C-alpha positions as CSV (number, residue, x, y, z in Angstrom):
1,M,0.0,0.0,0.0
2,K,1.3,3.4,-1.0
3,Q,2.1,5.5,2.0
4,A,0.2,8.8,2.3
5,E,2.2,11.9,1.5
6,P,3.1,13.8,4.8
7,Q,1.1,17.0,5.3
8,P,3.3,20.1,5.1
9,L,3.8,22.2,8.2
10,F,2.3,25.7,8.0
11,T,3.7,28.5,10.2
12,L,1.2,31.3,11.1
13,I,3.0,34.4,12.3
14,V,0.9,36.6,14.5
15,P,2.3,39.9,15.7
16,V,0.3,41.5,18.5
17,Y,0.3,44.9,20.1
18,N,-2.6,45.9,22.5
19,S,-5.3,43.9,20.7
20,Q,-7.0,42.4,23.7
21,A,-10.5,43.2,22.4
22,S,-10.2,41.0,19.3
23,F,-7.1,38.8,20.0
24,D,-9.0,35.8,21.5
25,Q,-11.2,35.6,18.5
26,C,-8.2,35.7,16.2
27,L,-6.3,32.8,18.0
28,R,-9.5,30.7,18.5
29,S,-10.1,30.9,14.7
30,I,-6.6,29.6,14.1
31,Q,-7.0,26.8,16.7
32,D,-10.3,25.7,15.1
33,Q,-8.7,25.1,11.6
34,D,-9.7,21.9,9.8
35,Y,-6.1,21.5,8.7
36,K,-4.2,20.6,11.9
37,N,-0.5,20.5,10.9
38,F,0.4,24.1,11.8
39,E,2.3,26.0,14.3
40,V,1.5,29.5,15.5
41,V,4.3,32.0,16.3
42,I,3.0,34.9,18.4
43,I,5.1,37.9,18.7
44,N,4.1,40.2,21.6
45,D,5.4,43.5,20.6
46,G,5.5,45.2,24.0
47,S,1.8,45.1,24.7
48,S,0.6,46.9,27.9
49,D,-2.9,45.3,27.9
50,E,-4.0,41.7,28.3
51,S,-2.7,40.5,24.9
52,E,0.2,38.6,26.4
53,A,-2.0,36.8,28.9
54,I,-4.4,35.8,26.1
55,A,-1.6,34.4,24.1
56,S,-0.2,32.5,27.1
57,K,-3.6,30.9,27.6
58,Y,-3.4,29.3,24.2
59,C,0.3,28.3,24.6
60,N,-0.4,26.6,27.9
61,T,-3.1,24.4,26.4
62,D,-2.0,23.8,22.8
63,N,1.6,22.8,22.0
64,R,1.3,24.3,18.5
65,F,1.3,27.8,19.9
66,Y,4.5,29.6,20.8
67,L,4.9,33.0,22.4
68,Y,7.8,35.4,22.1
69,S,7.8,38.8,23.8
70,K,9.9,41.8,22.9
71,L,10.1,45.5,23.5
72,N,7.8,47.5,21.3
73,G,9.5,48.0,17.9
74,G,6.7,47.9,15.3
75,V,5.0,45.3,13.3
76,S,8.0,44.8,10.9
77,S,10.4,43.9,13.6
78,A,7.7,41.6,15.1
79,R,7.2,39.8,11.9
80,N,10.9,39.4,11.3
81,L,11.3,37.8,14.7
82,G,8.5,35.5,13.8
83,L,10.4,34.5,10.6
84,Q,13.4,33.7,12.7
85,H,11.4,31.2,14.8
86,A,9.4,29.7,11.9
87,R,9.9,26.0,11.1
88,G,7.1,25.5,8.6
89,T,7.5,24.8,4.9
90,Y,5.0,27.5,4.2
91,I,4.4,30.8,6.1
92,A,1.2,32.9,6.5
93,F,0.8,36.1,8.3
94,V,-2.3,36.8,10.5
95,D,-3.0,40.2,12.1
96,S,-4.1,40.1,15.7
97,D,-7.4,41.9,15.1
98,D,-8.4,39.6,12.1
99,W,-9.9,36.1,12.0
100,L,-10.1,33.0,9.8
101,S,-12.7,30.6,8.5
102,P,-12.2,27.0,9.6
103,D,-11.1,25.8,6.1
104,Y,-8.7,28.7,5.5
105,L,-5.6,26.6,5.6
106,T,-7.3,23.6,3.9
107,Q,-8.0,25.8,0.9
108,F,-4.3,26.7,0.6
109,T,-3.4,23.0,0.5
110,I,-5.6,22.5,-2.5
111,L,-3.4,24.8,-4.5
112,L,0.0,23.3,-3.5
113,D,1.8,21.4,-6.2
114,G,5.4,22.1,-5.4
115,S,5.6,25.2,-7.7
116,R,7.6,28.3,-6.5
117,C,4.4,30.4,-6.4
118,L,3.0,33.2,-4.4
119,I,-0.5,31.9,-3.5
120,M,-3.1,34.4,-2.9
121,Q,-6.7,34.0,-1.7
122,N,-9.5,36.5,-1.9
123,H,-10.5,37.9,1.5
124,Y,-13.3,39.7,3.3
125,V,-12.9,43.3,4.4
126,Y,-14.9,43.7,7.6
127,K,-16.0,47.3,8.4
128,D,-18.9,48.7,10.4
129,G,-20.3,45.2,11.0
130,I,-20.4,44.3,7.3
131,A,-18.1,41.8,5.5
132,S,-17.6,42.2,1.7
133,K,-15.3,40.4,-0.7
134,N,-12.2,42.4,-1.6
135,L,-11.9,41.3,-5.3
136,D,-14.5,40.2,-7.8
137,L,-12.2,37.8,-9.8
138,Q,-12.2,34.2,-10.8
139,S,-9.5,31.8,-9.6
140,R,-6.5,31.8,-12.0
141,N,-2.9,30.9,-12.4
142,Y,-0.5,33.5,-13.7
143,S,3.0,32.8,-15.1
144,M,5.7,35.5,-14.4
145,E,5.5,36.2,-18.2
146,E,2.1,37.6,-17.5
147,F,3.5,40.1,-15.0
148,S,1.5,43.1,-16.4
149,I,-1.7,41.2,-16.4
150,Y,-1.7,39.9,-12.8
151,F,0.1,43.0,-11.3
152,K,-2.8,45.2,-12.5
153,E,-5.7,42.7,-12.4
154,L,-4.9,41.7,-8.7
155,N,-4.2,45.4,-7.9
156,L,-1.0,44.2,-6.1
157,L,0.1,47.6,-5.0
158,S,-3.1,48.1,-3.0
159,N,-3.5,44.4,-2.2
160,G,0.1,43.9,-1.0
161,H,-0.9,43.4,2.6
162,S,0.3,40.3,4.3
163,C,-3.1,38.7,4.9
164,S,-4.5,35.8,2.7
165,K,-1.1,35.0,1.1
166,L,1.1,31.9,1.5
167,Y,4.8,32.2,1.2
168,I,7.5,29.5,0.9
169,R,9.9,29.7,3.8
170,S,13.0,28.5,1.9
171,I,12.7,31.3,-0.7
172,I,12.5,33.9,2.1
173,E,15.5,32.4,3.9
174,V,17.7,31.8,0.8
175,H,17.2,35.3,-0.5
176,K,17.2,36.9,3.0
177,I,13.8,38.6,2.4
178,A,12.7,40.6,5.5
179,F,10.4,43.4,6.4
180,D,11.9,46.8,6.3
181,T,12.0,48.2,9.9
182,T,13.0,51.7,8.8
183,I,9.5,52.4,7.3
184,S,6.1,52.3,8.9
185,F,3.6,52.2,6.0
186,A,3.0,49.5,3.4
187,E,6.0,47.5,4.6
188,D,4.1,44.3,3.9
189,C,3.6,45.3,0.2
190,L,7.4,45.9,-0.1
191,F,8.0,42.4,1.4
192,M,5.8,40.9,-1.4
193,L,7.5,42.9,-4.1
194,K,10.9,41.5,-3.0
195,Y,9.4,38.0,-3.0
196,L,8.0,38.3,-6.6
197,K,11.6,38.5,-7.9
198,Y,12.3,34.9,-7.0
199,I,9.2,32.9,-7.9
200,G,7.8,31.2,-11.0
201,C,4.1,32.0,-10.8
202,V,1.2,33.7,-9.0
203,R,-1.8,31.6,-8.1
204,F,-5.0,33.4,-7.1
205,S,-8.0,31.7,-5.5
206,E,-11.5,33.3,-5.4
207,Y,-12.1,31.6,-2.1
208,A,-12.2,34.0,0.8
209,G,-11.5,32.7,4.3
210,Y,-9.6,35.7,5.8
211,Y,-11.6,38.4,7.6
212,Y,-9.6,41.7,7.5
213,R,-10.8,44.1,10.1
214,K,-10.6,47.6,8.6
215,D,-12.3,49.6,11.3
216,N,-9.5,49.4,13.9
217,Q,-8.4,52.9,14.5
218,Y,-5.0,51.7,15.7
219,S,-4.2,49.7,12.5
220,L,-1.3,50.8,10.3
221,S,-3.6,51.9,7.5
222,S,-5.3,54.3,9.9
223,T,-2.1,56.0,11.3
224,H,0.0,58.7,9.7
225,K,3.7,59.3,10.5
226,S,5.9,62.2,9.7
227,S,6.3,63.3,6.0
228,V,9.9,62.1,6.2
229,S,8.9,58.6,7.4
230,E,6.3,58.2,4.7
231,L,8.6,59.7,2.1
232,N,11.2,57.0,3.0
233,A,8.5,54.4,2.2
234,F,7.8,56.1,-1.1
235,L,11.4,56.0,-2.1
236,A,11.7,52.4,-1.1
237,F,8.8,51.6,-3.4
238,V,10.3,53.5,-6.3
239,N,13.6,51.5,-5.9
240,H,11.9,48.1,-5.8
241,L,9.5,48.9,-8.6
242,D,12.4,50.0,-10.7
243,E,14.0,46.6,-10.1
244,L,10.9,44.8,-11.1
245,K,10.7,46.9,-14.4
246,E,14.2,45.6,-15.2
247,I,13.2,41.9,-14.6
248,F,9.7,41.8,-16.1
249,T,8.1,43.1,-19.3
250,I,5.6,45.8,-18.3
251,D,3.1,47.2,-20.8
252,Q,2.0,50.8,-20.9
253,S,-1.3,50.4,-19.0
254,T,0.5,48.7,-16.1
255,M,3.2,51.4,-16.1
256,K,0.4,53.9,-15.9
257,Y,-1.2,52.0,-13.0
258,I,2.2,52.0,-11.2
259,D,2.8,55.8,-11.8
260,I,-0.6,56.8,-10.6
261,W,-0.1,54.7,-7.4
262,L,3.3,56.2,-6.8
263,A,1.9,59.7,-7.4
264,K,-0.7,59.2,-4.8
265,F,1.8,57.7,-2.4
266,Y,4.0,60.8,-2.8
267,L,1.0,63.0,-2.3
268,R,0.3,61.0,1.0
269,S,3.8,61.7,2.2
270,I,3.6,65.5,1.7
271,Q,0.2,65.6,3.4
272,A,1.2,63.3,6.3
273,S,2.1,66.2,8.7
274,Y,-1.5,67.5,8.4
275,R,-3.2,64.2,9.1
276,R,-1.4,63.5,12.4
277,V,-3.3,63.8,15.6
278,D,-0.3,65.3,17.4
279,E,0.5,68.8,16.4
280,I,4.1,69.6,15.2
281,Q,5.6,73.1,15.0
282,L,5.6,75.1,11.9
283,K,9.4,75.0,11.4
284,Y,9.3,71.2,11.4
285,R,6.4,71.1,8.9
286,I,8.3,73.4,6.6
287,S,11.5,71.4,7.0
288,E,9.5,68.2,6.1
289,Q,8.1,69.9,3.0
290,R,11.6,71.1,1.9
291,T,12.9,67.5,2.2
292,A,10.0,66.0,0.3
293,H,10.2,68.6,-2.5
294,I,13.7,67.3,-3.4
295,Y,11.9,64.3,-4.8
296,F,9.1,66.1,-6.6
297,N,8.7,64.6,-10.0
298,R,6.6,66.7,-12.4
299,R,6.1,63.8,-14.8
300,L,4.9,61.4,-12.1
301,M,2.5,64.0,-10.5
302,S,1.0,64.8,-13.8
303,N,-0.8,61.5,-13.5
304,L,-3.1,63.1,-10.9
305,D,-6.1,64.7,-12.5
306,R,-9.7,65.4,-11.7
307,S,-10.7,61.8,-12.4
308,S,-8.5,60.5,-9.6
309,T,-8.0,63.5,-7.3
310,N,-10.3,66.2,-6.0
311,T,-9.8,69.9,-7.1
312,Y,-8.7,71.0,-3.6
313,T,-5.9,68.5,-3.6
314,L,-4.8,69.4,-7.1
315,I,-4.5,73.1,-6.0
316,A,-2.4,72.0,-3.0
317,V,0.0,70.1,-5.4
318,F,0.2,73.2,-7.6
319,I,1.2,75.3,-4.6
320,F,3.7,72.8,-3.4
321,R,5.3,72.4,-6.8
322,F,6.4,76.0,-6.8
323,R,7.9,75.7,-3.3
324,L,5.4,78.1,-1.8
325,F,5.7,76.2,1.5
326,H,4.2,78.8,3.9
327,I,1.2,79.2,1.6
328,Y,0.9,75.4,1.2
329,D,1.0,75.1,5.0
330,S,-1.8,77.6,5.6
331,Y,-3.8,76.0,2.8
332,M,-3.4,72.5,4.1
333,R,-4.3,73.4,7.7
334,L,-7.4,75.2,6.5
335,F,-8.3,72.3,4.2
336,M,-8.0,69.7,7.0
337,K,-10.1,71.8,9.4
338,V,-12.9,72.1,6.7
339,R,-12.8,68.4,6.1
340,Q,-13.0,67.6,9.8
341,L,-16.1,69.9,10.2
342,S,-17.7,68.3,7.2
343,S,-17.2,64.8,8.6
344,R,-18.9,65.8,11.8
345,S,-22.0,67.3,10.1
């Protein structure tokens, strides 16, 4: 009788920081998976609430759960520590305020055939009590020769988050792929872009078993750092996308998609100081603007028009382009106040 193939070990890396309200649901949904051959590497990133105690409860009763605690250093450093402790053939990342359907891992195993692929599932976006599918696409395999097709069709620059993806650990280790701890926005998308250089295909499944909670006010997508911090993230994306352009054939429409995304990313970086909750002094705001202006690219910013950007923002870009920093500062502060008042009414 032919012996059954051994089931591959999955490592689920779960960074946590002050997520006590949703963390138990997250870990319970992992524990209840139909597929049983997995380990859970929990990285407590300096939580000051009950998150560590919740993690310890699972570790004490289930030998597949492991807890490592560190001083707060951000989600990238937490995920990197998780990668160091991972033993699985495959790696998936789960955020501490999200949860999984019971067949989430089983659905991944259906797509495994030994290929060096990035495997992506669809997922649900959960906001205001409503869960909706992220993409309206059919399951499909994409070769790397179809880079332009899948890059744009899967909207990878906006769907580069770590959730609902399956990575091969050996590729990560051999090529020393890690999360960039020097940036604090879209670091998971950068990780994916690095990974794309070393694989042979992208496999997308229309199945959705990951519930991504978007209404968490403390999530990365809801926070804004300094303009300099977000500018560093923008420059990192420019560098990695330039590398991908050298490796793969990219058609004009995909190049346009990339340029529009980069233009909006740059726009986010020059607006970051005005979106922050904590007020910073005028001289620092002007200093951040001067630094950001060094990288102002007129061709890139010309991709922003009324079809993709509101008129008020286009006016702000025009003022910024001509280095009228004090006028830009006054305009942006007024613009943000008007928007805040509008959102309350």
